[in-house]
Backbone as a chain_set.jsonl record, in Angstrom:
{"seq": "MEDSLQFQIARKMQDLNESLQTYPTKEVMFMLFKNLQLDKNRTTGFKLTKLGFQLLKREYDTYKFPVAEGLHNKLLLKLHSHMQWPYALERKHLYLFSEDDAMWLKLVGDDVEKFTNSLD", "coords": {"N": [[17.876, 2.257, -0.289], [17.385, 1.955, -3.033], [16.854, -0.181, -2.985], [14.598, -1.165, -2.206], [11.398, -1.979, -2.107], [9.239, -0.055, -2.581], [10.871, 1.865, -3.923], [11.383, 0.059, -6.305], [8.52, -0.45, -7.526], [8.138, 2.527, -8.335], [9.694, 3.013, -9.924], [8.739, 1.52, -11.958], [6.662, 2.546, -12.661], [7.393, 4.861, -13.509], [8.559, 4.441, -15.784], [5.639, 3.146, -16.801], [4.486, 5.528, -16.977], [4.262, 7.895, -18.698], [4.116, 11.038, -18.269], [5.449, 10.463, -15.305], [7.915, 10.428, -15.472], [9.361, 12.609, -16.225], [9.887, 13.824, -13.051], [12.613, 12.96, -10.065], [13.245, 9.802, -9.488], [12.861, 9.533, -6.159], [10.491, 11.583, -5.756], [9.138, 10.619, -6.626], [7.529, 8.475, -6.101], [6.973, 9.679, -3.622], [4.663, 10.54, -4.431], [3.214, 8.641, -4.282], [2.936, 6.658, -2.063], [1.294, 7.492, 0.582], [2.308, 7.427, 3.615], [4.874, 7.494, 3.644], [8.473, 6.265, 5.037], [11.488, 7.717, 4.727], [15.208, 6.176, 5.478], [18.517, 5.412, 6.514], [19.269, 2.969, 5.892], [16.827, 2.118, 6.377], [13.034, 1.725, 4.223], [10.247, 2.792, 4.672], [6.515, 2.407, 4.686], [3.661, 2.277, 3.194], [1.195, 2.597, 2.544], [-1.08, 3.297, -0.084], [-1.076, 6.713, -2.002], [-3.98, 8.485, -3.572], [-3.603, 9.033, -6.083], [-1.314, 6.701, -6.006], [-3.107, 4.65, -6.031], [-4.72, 4.086, -8.092], [-3.225, 4.432, -10.29], [-1.555, 1.945, -10.093], [-3.333, 0.327, -9.462], [-4.365, -0.506, -12.241], [-2.405, -2.022, -12.973], [-1.698, -4.196, -11.606], [-3.197, -6.932, -9.406], [-5.777, -6.717, -7.677], [-7.03, -6.673, -4.106], [-10.319, -5.88, -3.162], [-12.231, -5.761, 0.192], [-14.667, -5.278, 2.323], [-14.677, -2.466, 5.33], [-15.313, -1.699, 8.408], [-17.035, 1.177, 9.844], [-15.269, 3.423, 11.561], [-12.634, 1.597, 12.017], [-10.575, 3.034, 11.397], [-8.313, 4.098, 12.01], [-6.746, 2.632, 14.493], [-6.74, 0.411, 12.506], [-4.632, 1.779, 10.712], [-1.974, 2.285, 11.678], [-1.42, -0.366, 12.736], [-1.34, -1.705, 10.167], [0.806, 0.044, 8.3], [2.903, -0.493, 10.17], [3.302, -3.167, 10.153], [2.869, -4.056, 7.16], [4.119, -5.647, 4.264], [3.3, -5.047, 1.535], [1.91, -2.695, -0.974], [-1.181, -1.112, -0.154], [-4.43, 0.119, -0.074], [-6.553, 2.5, 1.614], [-9.65, 3.674, 2.112], [-12.763, 5.248, 2.046], [-14.739, 2.962, 3.558], [-13.678, 0.771, 2.506], [-10.941, -1.587, 2.37], [-8.152, -2.387, 0.354], [-5.98, -4.956, -0.89], [-3.09, -5.597, -2.206], [-1.162, -7.723, -2.333], [-2.202, -11.547, -2.774], [-1.546, -13.253, -0.912], [-1.323, -11.557, 1.3], [-4.484, -10.7, 0.848], [-5.361, -13.63, 1.02], [-5.353, -14.729, 3.709], [-7.056, -12.742, 5.033], [-9.257, -13.854, 3.773], [-9.13, -15.537, 5.023], [-9.581, -15.378, 7.646], [-12.771, -14.622, 7.124], [-13.287, -12.307, 5.83], [-13.173, -10.255, 7.934], [-11.333, -7.388, 9.003], [-10.28, -6.384, 10.376], [-9.725, -8.389, 12.561], [-7.989, -9.658, 11.35], [-6.173, -7.818, 11.067], [-5.344, -7.884, 13.655], [-4.19, -9.922, 13.692], [-1.371, -9.592, 13.027], [0.167, -8.806, 14.416]], "CA": [[16.222, 2.939, -1.088], [17.194, 1.414, -4.29], [16.719, -2.214, -3.321], [13.364, -1.176, -1.372], [9.915, -2.254, -3.109], [8.737, 1.415, -3.321], [11.627, 2.39, -5.333], [11.343, -0.4, -7.473], [7.284, 0.543, -7.919], [8.044, 4.052, -8.325], [10.259, 2.773, -11.363], [7.992, 0.247, -12.949], [5.465, 3.452, -12.512], [7.585, 6.06, -14.338], [8.722, 3.823, -17.192], [4.739, 3.154, -17.88], [3.555, 6.758, -17.177], [5.293, 9.238, -19.488], [4.287, 12.376, -17.138], [6.358, 10.669, -13.963], [9.649, 10.574, -16.047], [10.246, 14.552, -15.562], [10.064, 13.925, -11.377], [13.215, 12.303, -9.772], [11.96, 8.838, -8.154], [12.369, 9.638, -5.061], [10.094, 12.808, -5.72], [7.572, 9.593, -6.968], [7.259, 7.865, -4.432], [5.775, 10.114, -1.973], [3.846, 11.472, -5.076], [2.567, 7.393, -5.174], [3.219, 6.392, -0.971], [1.282, 8.634, 1.795], [3.278, 7.009, 4.756], [6.754, 6.787, 3.043], [9.6, 7.167, 5.29], [12.763, 7.243, 4.097], [15.813, 5.819, 6.771], [19.322, 5.238, 5.727], [19.067, 1.707, 6.249], [16.054, 1.456, 5.565], [12.422, 2.474, 3.802], [8.502, 2.177, 4.914], [5.307, 2.648, 4.68], [3.149, 1.331, 1.696], [-0.299, 2.679, 2.097], [-1.3, 4.274, -1.014], [-2.059, 8.064, -2.29], [-5.179, 8.682, -3.966], [-2.789, 8.706, -7.717], [-0.419, 5.898, -6.372], [-4.086, 3.656, -5.859], [-4.843, 4.836, -9.937], [-1.749, 3.909, -11.161], [-1.426, 0.587, -9.708], [-4.834, -1.125, -9.578], [-4.241, -0.885, -13.547], [-0.899, -2.85, -13.672], [-1.642, -5.296, -10.422], [-4.768, -7.136, -8.953], [-6.053, -5.948, -6.016], [-8.012, -7.796, -3.534], [-11.283, -5.9, -2.076], [-12.768, -5.752, 1.072], [-15.056, -3.918, 3.811], [-14.188, -2.045, 6.545], [-16.605, -0.965, 9.117], [-16.487, 2.369, 10.245], [-14.535, 3.939, 12.914], [-12.006, 1.343, 12.588], [-9.144, 2.978, 10.547], [-6.964, 4.871, 13.113], [-6.485, 1.25, 14.548], [-5.789, -0.245, 11.271], [-3.743, 2.394, 10.12], [-1.504, 2.118, 12.784], [-1.424, -1.244, 12.795], [-0.729, -2.036, 8.473], [1.69, 0.339, 8.286], [3.89, -1.341, 10.785], [3.693, -4.718, 9.193], [2.288, -4.559, 6.054], [5.331, -5.439, 3.367], [2.801, -4.406, 0.56], [0.519, -1.315, -1.022], [-2.373, -1.332, 0.096], [-5.602, 1.459, 0.039], [-7.289, 2.381, 2.842], [-11.02, 4.621, 1.38], [-13.722, 5.283, 3.791], [-15.652, 2.028, 3.675], [-12.84, -0.223, 1.408], [-9.206, -1.803, 2.111], [-7.387, -2.804, -0.876], [-4.698, -4.972, -0.758], [-2.135, -5.83, -3.587], [-0.786, -9.187, -2.003], [-2.718, -12.347, -2.957], [-1.28, -14.201, 0.399], [-2.574, -11.015, 2.586], [-6.125, -11.174, 0.703], [-5.927, -15.237, 1.546], [-5.291, -14.562, 5.06], [-8.174, -11.914, 4.943], [-10.03, -14.645, 3.955], [-9.145, -17.164, 6.254], [-10.863, -14.731, 9.121], [-13.699, -14.248, 7.505], [-13.11, -11.536, 5.804], [-12.767, -9.392, 9.477], [-10.488, -6.472, 8.513], [-10.155, -6.251, 12.182], [-9.186, -9.989, 13.083], [-6.743, -9.534, 10.14], [-4.85, -6.205, 11.396], [-4.617, -8.092, 14.934], [-3.072, -11.472, 13.426], [-0.534, -8.843, 12.198], [1.297, -8.987, 15.624]], "C": [[16.542, 2.454, -2.308], [16.641, -0.244, -4.255], [15.325, -2.317, -3.035], [11.889, -1.591, -2.985], [9.624, -1.062, -3.499], [9.014, 1.873, -4.164], [11.188, 1.997, -6.425], [9.921, -0.653, -8.543], [7.197, 1.46, -8.647], [8.94, 3.774, -9.486], [9.822, 2.703, -12.474], [6.925, 1.501, -13.538], [6.119, 4.666, -13.573], [7.837, 5.324, -15.557], [7.173, 3.173, -17.825], [3.702, 4.041, -18.039], [4.542, 8.07, -17.613], [5.06, 10.133, -18.202], [4.935, 11.752, -15.868], [7.296, 10.559, -14.273], [9.993, 12.05, -16.045], [10.237, 14.502, -14.066], [11.333, 12.884, -11.364], [12.16, 10.735, -8.763], [11.721, 8.851, -6.87], [11.101, 10.192, -4.833], [8.57, 11.353, -6.103], [7.405, 9.02, -6.072], [6.642, 8.467, -3.864], [5.084, 10.733, -2.929], [2.507, 9.73, -4.683], [2.207, 6.828, -3.477], [2.576, 7.441, 0.403], [2.262, 8.356, 2.644], [4.391, 6.692, 4.772], [7.928, 7.164, 3.731], [10.288, 6.406, 4.842], [13.619, 7.116, 5.338], [17.138, 5.624, 5.682], [19.447, 4.19, 5.359], [17.618, 0.733, 5.477], [14.307, 2.552, 5.296], [10.632, 1.514, 4.535], [7.31, 2.607, 4.707], [5.102, 1.905, 2.965], [1.085, 1.536, 1.595], [-0.188, 3.961, 0.582], [-1.589, 5.669, -1.208], [-3.394, 7.454, -3.518], [-4.413, 8.367, -5.849], [-2.558, 7.162, -7.118], [-1.733, 4.371, -7.053], [-4.468, 3.112, -7.377], [-4.048, 4.017, -10.424], [-1.372, 2.094, -11.025], [-1.991, -0.614, -9.75], [-4.801, -1.444, -11.351], [-3.573, -2.045, -14.157], [-1.191, -4.13, -12.722], [-3.265, -5.88, -10.246], [-4.576, -6.704, -7.768], [-7.452, -6.61, -5.541], [-9.009, -6.77, -2.672], [-12.229, -5.928, -0.662], [-13.221, -5.024, 2.074], [-14.524, -3.721, 4.779], [-14.884, -1.564, 6.758], [-16.287, 0.193, 10.155], [-16.335, 2.896, 11.873], [-13.171, 2.955, 13.607], [-10.608, 1.913, 11.864], [-7.907, 3.907, 10.912], [-6.328, 3.86, 13.229], [-5.627, 0.643, 13.344], [-4.925, 0.216, 10.59], [-2.542, 2.085, 10.734], [-0.323, 1.142, 12.917], [-0.763, -1.759, 11.204], [0.012, -0.877, 8.264], [2.545, 0.25, 8.923], [4.243, -2.595, 10.489], [3.053, -5.208, 7.505], [4.181, -4.279, 5.477], [4.652, -5.51, 1.716], [2.254, -3.724, -0.292], [-0.572, -1.682, -1.071], [-3.281, -0.033, -0.036], [-6.057, 1.479, 0.862], [-8.345, 3.472, 2.387], [-11.573, 3.864, 2.523], [-14.996, 3.578, 3.826], [-14.692, 0.374, 2.986], [-11.541, -0.289, 1.965], [-9.1, -2.641, 1.165], [-6.039, -3.338, -0.921], [-4.127, -6.113, -2.185], [-1.221, -6.636, -3.469], [-2.05, -10.129, -2.397], [-2.36, -13.198, -2.008], [-1.925, -13.155, 1.367], [-4.109, -11.055, 2.477], [-6.091, -12.603, 0.881], [-5.709, -14.996, 2.9], [-6.487, -13.766, 5.866], [-9.59, -12.553, 5.155], [-10.429, -15.777, 4.453], [-9.954, -17.031, 7.51], [-12.121, -14.621, 8.481], [-14.009, -12.913, 6.702], [-13.016, -10.068, 7.162], [-11.371, -8.916, 9.513], [-9.849, -6.385, 10.172], [-9.269, -7.092, 13.005], [-8.341, -10.234, 12.149], [-5.927, -8.729, 10.547], [-4.266, -6.696, 12.496], [-3.822, -9.253, 15.131], [-2.185, -10.531, 13.518], [0.905, -9.344, 13.136], [2.338, -9.774, 16.251]], "O": [[15.501, 2.589, -2.952], [16.238, -1.07, -5.075], [14.708, -3.303, -3.438], [11.736, -1.45, -4.198], [9.691, -0.817, -4.704], [8.318, 2.308, -5.081], [10.743, 2.682, -7.346], [9.954, -0.916, -9.745], [6.385, 1.493, -9.571], [8.808, 4.73, -10.249], [10.073, 3.27, -13.537], [6.447, 1.439, -14.671], [5.384, 5.293, -14.336], [7.157, 5.722, -16.502], [7.16, 2.739, -18.977], [2.639, 3.93, -18.649], [5.253, 8.864, -16.995], [5.749, 9.966, -17.195], [5.055, 12.665, -15.051], [8.064, 10.539, -13.311], [11.142, 12.414, -15.791], [10.796, 15.538, -13.705], [11.399, 12.042, -12.26], [11.196, 10.625, -8.005], [10.714, 8.375, -6.346], [10.405, 9.679, -3.957], [7.378, 11.379, -5.796], [6.965, 9.555, -5.054], [5.592, 7.994, -3.431], [4.647, 11.785, -2.461], [1.285, 9.775, -4.818], [1.03, 6.471, -3.435], [3.362, 8.065, 1.115], [3.259, 9.063, 2.502], [4.975, 5.91, 5.523], [8.536, 8.164, 3.35], [10.224, 5.209, 4.563], [13.196, 7.701, 6.335], [17.028, 5.645, 4.456], [19.839, 4.181, 4.192], [17.376, -0.253, 4.781], [14.152, 3.657, 5.815], [10.205, 0.375, 4.723], [7.445, 3.799, 4.43], [5.806, 1.381, 2.103], [0.179, 0.975, 0.979], [0.473, 4.979, 0.377], [-2.525, 6.012, -0.485], [-3.568, 6.361, -4.056], [-4.852, 7.503, -6.607], [-3.348, 6.305, -7.514], [-1.548, 3.531, -7.933], [-4.489, 1.927, -7.712], [-4.306, 2.933, -10.948], [-0.993, 1.316, -11.901], [-1.673, -1.791, -9.915], [-5.188, -2.544, -11.745], [-3.803, -2.739, -15.147], [-0.838, -5.197, -13.225], [-4.265, -5.411, -10.79], [-3.608, -6.415, -7.065], [-8.471, -6.932, -6.151], [-8.699, -6.679, -1.484], [-13.33, -6.353, -1.011], [-12.517, -4.238, 2.708], [-13.842, -4.601, 5.304], [-15.479, -0.868, 5.936], [-15.471, 0.13, 11.075], [-17.012, 2.783, 12.895], [-12.681, 3.058, 14.732], [-9.624, 1.174, 11.819], [-6.916, 4.275, 10.28], [-5.381, 3.678, 12.464], [-4.418, 0.452, 13.213], [-4.294, -0.513, 9.824], [-1.914, 1.35, 9.973], [0.885, 1.31, 13.081], [0.386, -2.2, 11.217], [-0.708, -0.58, 7.311], [3.458, 0.956, 8.495], [5.388, -3.04, 10.57], [2.886, -6.3, 6.963], [5.049, -3.477, 5.824], [5.333, -5.943, 0.787], [1.649, -4.654, -0.826], [-1.024, -2.486, -1.887], [-2.609, 0.995, -0.112], [-6.223, 0.351, 1.328], [-7.709, 4.514, 2.233], [-11.37, 2.923, 3.291], [-16.13, 3.67, 4.296], [-15.095, -0.786, 3.06], [-10.917, 0.763, 2.107], [-9.858, -3.605, 1.061], [-5.048, -2.61, -0.976], [-4.663, -7.025, -2.815], [-0.312, -6.571, -4.297], [-3.103, -9.492, -2.365], [-2.96, -14.257, -2.194], [-2.826, -13.494, 2.135], [-4.891, -11.298, 3.396], [-7.274, -12.94, 0.903], [-6.761, -15.546, 3.226], [-6.828, -14.029, 7.019], [-10.529, -12.306, 5.912], [-11.37, -16.571, 4.435], [-10.623, -17.826, 8.171], [-12.959, -14.475, 9.371], [-15.1, -12.409, 6.972], [-12.726, -8.924, 6.809], [-10.41, -9.594, 9.876], [-8.701, -6.343, 10.613], [-8.406, -6.766, 13.82], [-7.871, -11.368, 12.233], [-4.744, -8.997, 10.337], [-3.099, -6.403, 12.755], [-3.11, -9.61, 16.07], [-2.026, -10.515, 14.739], [1.986, -9.874, 12.876], [2.907, -9.354, 17.259]]}, "num_chains": 1, "name": "protein.A"}
């Protein structure tokens, strides 16, 4: 768990935000990542909570893309199983924190559905 990106991000957010320092890092991970799943050997889930999104966008570059209504459920399943960097999904926008993912999304004409289909 301590080798996971989620853990490292949680530690960094604790270092930068005094109010998070009173919580164990594992709890902070759940505060930041909405779909976090912990296993003995693996940590998955990079969808940010509202708090996680607010904190991370202050520290990292974000890339904003429009999302057509009605795509959220299909997107969530694909993003959860394939994303390796944090992301936030709001009603009308997908926010990526990976420049590489943003570049690939730009290459498919900002089409979030095509991007997620290409993740397989």
